[in-house]
Structures are given as structure tokens and as C-alpha cells.
C-alpha positions as CSV (number, residue, x, y, z in Angstrom):
1,M,87.7,-30.8,106.5
2,Q,86.8,-33.2,104.1
3,Y,83.4,-33.0,105.5
4,K,82.7,-29.4,105.2
5,L,84.5,-29.3,101.6
6,S,81.6,-32.3,100.5
7,L,79.1,-30.0,101.8
8,V,80.1,-26.9,100.1
9,T,80.4,-29.1,97.2
10,L,76.9,-30.6,97.0
11,F,75.5,-27.2,98.2
12,L,77.0,-25.6,95.6
13,S,76.2,-27.9,92.9
14,F,72.5,-27.8,94.4
15,A,72.3,-23.6,94.0
16,F,73.5,-24.0,90.1
17,L,71.2,-26.5,89.2
18,S,68.6,-24.8,90.7
19,G,69.6,-21.7,89.3
20,A,69.3,-23.3,85.9
21,Q,65.9,-24.1,86.3
22,E,64.8,-20.6,87.3
23,D,66.8,-19.1,84.7
24,N,65.7,-19.0,81.0
25,T,68.8,-18.5,79.5
26,F,67.7,-20.5,77.0
27,P,64.3,-19.1,75.3
28,A,61.8,-21.6,74.6
29,P,61.6,-22.7,70.7
30,R,59.0,-20.3,69.1
31,P,56.4,-22.0,67.0
32,P,56.9,-22.1,63.0
33,Q,56.2,-19.6,61.1
34,E,53.2,-20.1,58.9
35,V,52.7,-19.1,55.1
36,D,49.3,-18.8,54.1
37,V,49.4,-19.7,50.2
38,Y,46.0,-19.1,48.0
39,S,45.3,-18.5,44.5
40,T,43.5,-15.7,42.3
41,S,42.2,-15.3,38.8
42,G,41.3,-13.3,36.5
43,G,41.8,-11.5,32.8
44,E,43.2,-8.4,32.1
45,L,42.1,-4.9,29.6
46,I,45.1,-3.9,27.9
47,F,45.7,-0.7,26.4
48,S,49.3,-1.3,24.9
49,F,51.7,1.3,23.1
50,A,55.0,1.4,21.5
51,D,57.9,3.7,21.1
52,A,59.0,2.5,17.1
53,T,61.5,4.5,15.3
54,N,63.5,3.4,12.0
55,D,66.6,5.0,9.7
56,N,65.1,7.4,8.8
57,G,63.4,8.6,12.5
58,S,60.0,8.1,14.5
59,V,57.9,5.7,13.6
60,S,54.0,7.0,14.4
61,T,51.6,4.5,16.7
62,N,48.2,3.6,17.8
63,M,47.3,2.5,20.8
64,R,46.1,-0.7,20.8
65,F,43.4,-2.0,22.8
66,T,42.6,-5.9,23.6
67,A,40.2,-7.8,25.6
68,F,40.5,-11.0,24.6
69,F,42.0,-13.5,25.3
70,H,43.7,-12.8,28.3
71,L,43.7,-15.2,31.7
72,G,45.5,-15.1,34.7
73,E,46.0,-17.8,37.4
74,Y,49.0,-16.7,40.0
75,W,49.7,-18.1,43.5
76,H,50.1,-16.5,46.6
77,F,52.3,-17.1,49.3
78,D,51.8,-13.8,52.0
79,F,54.8,-15.1,54.8
80,T,53.1,-11.8,57.0
81,N,50.3,-9.8,56.7
82,N,52.1,-7.4,54.8
83,F,54.8,-8.9,53.0
84,G,54.4,-11.8,50.5
85,M,55.3,-13.2,46.8
86,F,53.1,-14.3,43.5
87,T,53.9,-17.1,40.4
88,G,51.9,-18.5,38.3
89,F,50.8,-18.1,34.8
90,G,49.4,-15.5,32.3
91,L,47.9,-15.8,28.3
92,R,47.4,-12.2,26.6
93,N,47.2,-11.1,23.5
94,I,49.7,-8.5,22.5
95,G,50.9,-6.5,20.3
96,I,52.0,-2.9,18.1
97,I,49.9,-0.7,15.7
98,T,52.5,1.9,13.3
99,K,51.8,4.1,10.4
100,D,54.3,4.1,7.5
101,D,56.7,1.9,9.2
102,G,59.3,1.5,5.5
103,V,58.8,-2.6,6.2
104,I,58.0,-4.6,3.5
105,I,57.9,-8.2,4.1
106,R,57.8,-11.3,1.4
107,E,53.8,-11.8,1.7
108,H,53.8,-8.0,0.8
109,L,55.1,-7.7,-2.2
110,G,52.8,-6.9,-5.0
111,I,50.4,-5.0,-2.6
112,L,53.3,-2.7,-1.1
113,T,56.2,-0.2,-2.8
114,P,58.6,2.5,-0.9
115,T,55.7,5.0,-2.3
116,T,53.1,3.3,-0.9
117,N,50.8,5.7,1.8
118,D,48.5,5.4,4.5
119,V,49.9,1.9,5.4
120,K,49.1,0.7,8.7
121,I,50.2,-2.9,9.7
122,K,48.3,-4.4,13.1
123,R,51.0,-7.0,14.5
124,R,50.1,-9.4,17.4
125,S,50.7,-12.4,19.4
126,Y,49.8,-14.2,21.9
127,S,52.1,-15.2,24.5
128,L,52.3,-17.2,27.5
129,G,54.4,-15.4,30.6
130,V,55.2,-16.9,34.0
131,P,55.9,-14.5,36.4
132,L,57.3,-13.6,39.6
133,A,56.7,-10.5,42.5
134,F,57.1,-9.5,45.6
135,K,54.3,-7.4,47.8
136,I,53.6,-5.0,50.0
137,G,50.5,-4.0,52.1
138,N,47.5,-5.1,54.0
139,F,46.5,-8.7,52.7
140,K,43.3,-8.9,55.5
141,R,41.6,-6.2,53.1
142,R,43.4,-7.3,49.6
143,T,45.7,-4.0,49.4
144,F,49.0,-3.7,48.0
145,V,51.4,-2.8,45.8
146,Y,53.5,-5.5,43.3
147,A,57.0,-5.4,41.7
148,G,58.2,-8.1,39.5
149,G,59.8,-9.6,36.5
150,E,58.0,-11.8,33.3
151,A,59.7,-14.0,30.7
152,E,56.9,-14.4,28.1
153,L,57.0,-16.9,25.6
154,M,55.1,-15.7,21.5
155,F,53.9,-18.6,20.2
156,H,51.2,-17.4,17.9
157,Y,51.7,-14.4,15.3
158,K,49.5,-12.7,13.1
159,E,49.5,-9.4,11.2
160,K,47.2,-7.2,9.5
161,L,47.8,-5.1,6.5
162,F,45.6,-1.5,6.5
163,I,46.1,0.8,3.2
164,D,44.2,3.9,2.5
165,G,41.8,2.7,5.7
166,K,41.1,-0.9,3.9
167,K,42.2,-4.3,4.8
168,E,44.7,-5.8,1.9
169,D,45.9,-8.3,3.2
170,K,46.7,-10.3,7.0
171,F,48.6,-13.9,7.1
172,N,49.5,-15.8,10.6
173,E,52.2,-18.2,12.0
174,W,52.9,-20.6,15.0
175,F,56.3,-19.7,17.0
176,S,57.4,-17.5,14.7
177,D,60.4,-15.9,14.0
178,R,59.4,-12.5,13.3
179,T,59.3,-12.1,17.1
180,N,61.5,-12.2,19.7
181,I,60.6,-15.4,21.0
182,I,60.8,-15.0,24.4
183,N,60.7,-11.5,25.6
184,P,61.4,-10.6,29.7
185,S,59.2,-7.4,30.6
186,L,59.8,-5.8,34.1
187,F,55.8,-4.9,35.6
188,G,54.8,-3.2,38.7
189,G,51.4,-1.9,40.2
190,V,48.4,-1.8,42.4
191,Q,45.4,-3.7,44.1
192,L,42.4,-2.2,45.2
193,R,40.0,-3.9,47.7
194,G,37.8,-6.0,45.9
195,G,40.5,-7.3,43.7
196,L,41.1,-4.3,41.0
197,N,44.2,-4.1,39.8
198,L,46.2,-1.5,38.0
199,K,49.5,-2.7,36.6
200,F,52.2,-1.2,34.3
201,K,53.9,-3.1,31.9
202,Y,57.5,-2.4,29.9
203,Y,59.2,-5.0,28.2
204,L,62.6,-5.2,27.3
205,L,63.5,-6.9,23.9
206,D,61.7,-5.1,20.6
207,F,58.9,-6.7,19.0
208,L,59.9,-7.6,16.3
209,D,63.7,-9.1,15.6
210,P,65.4,-6.8,13.8
211,N,67.7,-10.4,12.5
212,Y,64.9,-12.0,11.6
213,T,65.7,-13.2,7.6
214,E,63.7,-14.4,5.1
215,R,64.5,-14.9,1.6
216,V,63.0,-13.0,-1.2
217,D,64.2,-13.9,-5.1
218,G,67.2,-15.8,-3.9
219,V,68.7,-13.1,-1.3
220,S,68.4,-12.7,1.9
221,V,67.1,-9.8,3.4
222,R,65.7,-8.5,7.1
223,P,63.0,-6.3,6.7
224,Y,63.0,-5.5,10.5
225,E,67.1,-4.3,10.4
226,G,67.3,-0.8,11.8
227,L,63.1,-0.9,13.0
228,E,63.1,-0.3,16.9
229,T,59.7,-1.6,18.1
230,K,59.9,-0.9,21.9
231,M,56.5,-2.0,23.6
232,F,54.9,-1.3,27.1
233,Y,51.2,-1.1,28.3
234,I,48.7,-0.2,31.1
235,S,46.3,-3.0,32.2
236,L,43.3,-3.1,34.4
237,S,42.4,-6.2,35.9
238,W,40.2,-8.7,38.3
239,N,41.9,-11.3,40.4
240,L,39.4,-13.4,42.5
241,R,40.5,-15.0,45.1
242,N,39.7,-18.6,45.0
243,R,38.8,-20.2,48.1
244,S,41.4,-23.0,48.5
245,R,43.7,-22.7,50.6
246,R,46.4,-23.8,53.0
247,S,49.6,-22.8,55.4
248,I,52.7,-24.0,55.1
249,D,54.9,-24.0,58.1
250,M,58.8,-22.1,57.7
251,P,61.2,-24.2,59.4
252,E,62.3,-23.2,62.6
253,D,65.2,-20.6,62.9
254,R,67.9,-21.9,65.2
255,T,70.1,-19.3,65.2
């Protein structure tokens, strides 16, 4: 009896081991997924606008077009052929143009008065931005839509004053307190074949800082208080894909 029990135990053990070898209960580990990493470079043609108001109501604004100096360098991470993200940096010349906004700053004392008419002021700043965006499309064809956010450092401010179409004054400042020095934004766009991009961007803070304070005849004043200057733009850009590229192996999913 004990002999037969030993044979049955041996048979069952052999059958179990054979079945475990043939039955792929635990799937073989999948090869690690590769992320395609590459960079693109390009510039922008920017058509900027402003939604400006003061205590007396709406302020007239003009469209501002700039082509210089704009430079972008972006790093793309394609997780699949249809989903990815990108980041990088962008150098831009952005700003607003207002007419008769009622602002008189220290530099314009003696030139402007509250009754001066036909006043146009061009204000701009160079900015350095860092975006983060996600994209969906067909990356082999280089066509996709994207959306994300960006933080921009306004590092060089310039202002020009025109009265009756004639330039009367100008000045510039590095890291000026007149603007919100860090201005976040939201953007979205589409890239077409060949690298042509159409993008819309909206800045979340006023271009001019309403809390900016300066001293005039020993008195602290806030020239932009009561003035709202929300800025947005539409841009056309060409992003050329650089030759260098590499792949990153993603960690295996062991769940």
C-alpha cells in the first residue's frame, strides 16, 4: 500500500511539473517601452492684442505685430506615435499698444497732462519662458494638437510715447517693476506637416503691475492702479526638427 501511494505521489508531482512548464500562467516580461526624444527649433510671428480697461471704462488698443527677436528650442518626448509632451524655452518680444489710457508716469511729467489728446503708448518686454505641454496626433507625419502652460520672466522693458503721431519720449529698464515680472499663461495650438504651427496664448496676469509704486515730488503714487491690461496673442511659427535624437527605455510594468 505504501509502495502504491509513493507511485501515485510521484506521478502527480511529475504531472504538476509538466503542466506548469506547458501552461503559461505567468506571461513573459514585455520588452521595455521606448520613448522617442528629439528637439525642434524655430521662431514666431506674433500678433498680440490687449483687453484694457481703466476706471472710466474700456481703453482703445491696437494690434501689435512683431517678428524679432523670437527664438524657441523645445525637447519632445513621444511615448507612443500618438501621445507625448514637450518642454524647453522661448525668447519673445511681447507687449501692448494703448491709446489715451490716462496714465501719466514720472518720466512723462512736463510732456503729458490730463487734458492731452491723441496719446499712444507702446509698451513691450522681452521675456524668457519655460513651457510644459501635452500633444496628441500622428507624430510620424508631424501633425498634432497641443495644450499646456508656460511661465515667462519679463526681463527687459521698453516704452515709447507718441502724441499726435509724433514720438515724444522713450526709455527702457532691466527687470522693471512696471510689469508683472513672472507672468504665467495658458496656450494651445496645432502643428501641420512641415512644422508650421498656429498657436493661441492667454496671459493670466496683467501686463502692467497695478501695484507698481514710484515717488513724484516726495509722494508715493501708483500710476497703473485702476488699469487692467490682459494680454493675448496669436502666432505663426516654424519648428524644424533637429537631427540628433535618442530613445529612452521606460521601466517595465510589473503589475
